[in-house]
N, C-alpha and C positions, 0 to 999 in steps of 0.2 A: 573209823567210822563203822558203826554195825551195819551187819548186812541187811536190816528193815531200809536204815539212812539211806544205805547205797540205792537200792531198789526206788525210793520215793525220789532222790534225786535225779536218778536217770529217767526215771518215769515223767517227772516235771518237767524238766529240759526239753526230753525229746517231744512231749505233747505241747508245750508252747512253742516249740520252733515250728511242728507241724501245722499247729492253728492259726499262727502269725503268717506264715507262708501261705496258708489257704486264704485268710482273708486279704492279706495284700494281693494275692492272684486275683480276688473277683474285682477288688476294686482298680487294679490297675486294666483288667480286661476291658473295663469301660473305656480306658483311655486308648485302646488299642496297642497295650504293652504286656510284655509278661516280668515275673519278679527278676530282677538284676538290670533290665533293660533301663529301670527307672534311674539306677543308680547311675550308669554307664552315661546315659546322656545328661542327667545334670553335671556329672563330672566334666565331661566334654564343655559345657555351655559356660564354665566357670573360666575357659580361655579362649578370650575372644579372638585369638588367632587361630582357635584349634592345635591340634596335637597330632604326633605321629601314633600309629597303632603301637608302635612298641612303648611308647611313652604311656599312651593310656592303659596298656596292658599292666606296665609297672605300678603306676598310682592304682590300680584297682585290686592289685596281687595277683592277678590272674595270667596264664601263658597267653603268649601273642596268638597262637592259633585259636583259643577260646575267644579273645577279643574279635578276630576277624571272623568268626562265625557269629558272634554276638552283634555286629556290626552288619553283616549280610543279611541277618533275619529283619534287622531295624530299617534297611535302608528303603524298602518299597514306601514306608512312611512319609518319606521326603525330609525327617528331621536333620540332615546333616547331608553335608556335600564331601566330595574328595577333591581335593587342589594338591598340584605336583609341589613338591618342595623344592624350591629354586636351585639349592645347592646340593642336592642329593637326587638324581632321577630315579633310584630306585624308591624312594619313599614317597608318601603322600601325608598331608595333612588332614585331619577329619575335622571339618569346621561345622557346629551348629546353624542350620537354617533359621530364618525369623518364624517357620513354622516350629521346629525345635524349640526355641526360645517362647513362643507362644503356650507349648504345652509344660513348660517348666511351673508355672503357679498351681495346675492341676497336680501335677507329682507332688509339690510342698504341701498341698492342701490333703491329698493322700495321706503323706506321711502323718501329718500334723492330727488328722482323724483317727488313724491307726494308734497313734501314741495315745491321745486321748482315751479311745476306746480300750486300750491296754491297761493303760495306766492313771488314767485320767481321774477315777472314782478311788483310788488309794491315798490314804493321808499324805500330805506332801514331806513329812519326815520318813514315814514307812517308805515311800517311794525314793526318798534318796538314798536311804539306805539298801534298797534293792536294786538300785541302779549301780550304786557304789560297789555291791558284791558282784553283779555281773560283770562290769568292767573288770573288777580283780580276776574274775574266772576268765574272762576272754584274754587276758594279758598272759594266765598260765599257760592257757590252751596255745596261744600265739608260740610261746616257747617250745611247746611240744612238736608242733607242725612247723617251726623255722620261719615263720613269717613275722617280721619286721613289727616291732611295738610300734603303737600308734603315736604320733606327736601330741605332746601334751599342749593345753594352749587355749 
C-alpha cells in the first residue's frame, strides 16, 4: 500500500469509529445507557436464567473486572438483579429484570436507526461489499489482538 492510501485508510477508519461511537452515545444517553452497556444488557437478556459475571465477561470478550465495573454502573437502572448460584456460594448470577427486558426494543431500535443512518443510503450491492470488507478486516485484527473469531452462522 502506498503512503497516501495508508493515510486514507487510517483516517477513514479512525473517523468512522469516532463518529459512530458519538452518534451511538447520543442515542443511548436518551435511554440512560452508555456505549457498551447496550450490548452487555442485550447479551444478558438472551439468557432467561441469567449468567455469571465470568461467563458474561467471556461472552463479551472482556476481562472480568471490566464486566464487574460495567454492571456496577448499570445497577442503579434496575435493569438486572443478582441471584446466588445455588451450587457455588462465591458466584452470583446476573438476571435481567422486567425493566431490563422492556428496554431491549429501544436498544434494538437504536441499533436499527444507526445502521440505517450509517449505511441505509448506500446501494445494497455496495453495502454488501463494504460489510464483507469490514468483516474481513475485523477477522484479521482479531488475530492480531488474540481475540477468538466470531462463530459463523
